[in-house]
N, C-alpha and C positions, 0 to 999 in steps of 0.2 A: 104744801109743796105742789099738789096738783093744780091749785088755783094759780100759782105763779107760772107753771108750765103752760096752762091754758091762756093766761094773759100774754105771755111772751109769743106763743104761736099765733094767737089771734091778732096781735099787734103787727107781727111780721106779715101775716096774710093780708091785713088791711093796707099796710104800706105797699105790698106788691100790687094789689089792685089799684091803689092810688097811682103808683108808677105807671101802670098800664093805661090808666085814663089820661095821665099827663103825656104819655108817649103818643097817644092818638093826636094830641094837639101839637106836640113839638116835632115829630118826625116829618121829613120833607116829602115823602112819597108813599104810595099805597103799600109797597112791599115792606118798607121799614115799619110802618104802622102796624101791619099785620103781624110781623115778627115780634115786635115788642108786646103787643097786646096778647098774643097767644102764650108767649113764655111767662109773662108776669101774671096774667089772669089764671093760668093753669096752676102756678105756684100758690097764688092766693086762695083759690078755691080748694086746692088740695090741703092747705094748712087749716082752713076752716072745717073741712070734713074730718081731719085728724082731731081737731078740737071737739067736734061733735062725738067722735068715737070715745074720747077720753071722758067727756061729761056724762055720757050715757053708757055705763059699762056693760049693758046688756049685750049678749053675744050676737043677737040679730042686728042690732044697730051697728056694732063694730064691724061685722061682716059686710054689711051693705056699704058702709063708709069706705072700707078698704077696697071693695070691688069697684065702687065709683071712682076712687082715686086711681086705681089701676087702669081702668078703661079710659079715664080722662087723659092720663099721661100717655097712654098708648095711642089714642085716636086724635087728640088735638093737634100734635105736630104733623101728622099725616094729612089731616084735613086742611091745615094751613098751607102745607106744601102744594096740595092739589089746587087750592084756591089761587095761590100765587102763580102757579104754572099756567092755569087757565087765563088768569088776568094778563100774564105776559103774552100768551099766544093770541089773545084777542086785541092786543095793541095798547094796553095801559102803559103809558110812558114811565120810564125810570127817572130817578133824580139825575139832574144834569151833571153832578159830580160823582156818579157811580164809577168805581174804578174797574170792577171786574164783572163781566156779563157772561156767565157760563152757557146760557141758552143762545147766545149770539150766532153760533154756528148752525143751529136748528132752523129750518124754515118756519116762518110764521103761518098761521092758519089760512090767511087770505092768499098766501103764496102757494099753499098746498091745494087750494081749491081751483087754481088756474090750470 
């Protein structure tokens, strides 16, 4: 039963990472690429770490894996948001079919420096 669970989780994790790598190629602009990559890669790495915790039932390995998953889920979206916000304020263009731009009202960095 454990082998089946590990096989399912690692397959889903590998597929998530595959989708992240496909997203880098398929998405039209930096912001969508960043979004897809962070979401899918965080899921994939998290599932692999859960598999490692199941394979090695030692308390220290499980604790470390759970701590890494916790901090990964906590920090990856925040880091991606900060990277995207900095990219926007430095002038990286959005996709031509972008429907909503919530930062549009904020002055860009070059306008603030004047």
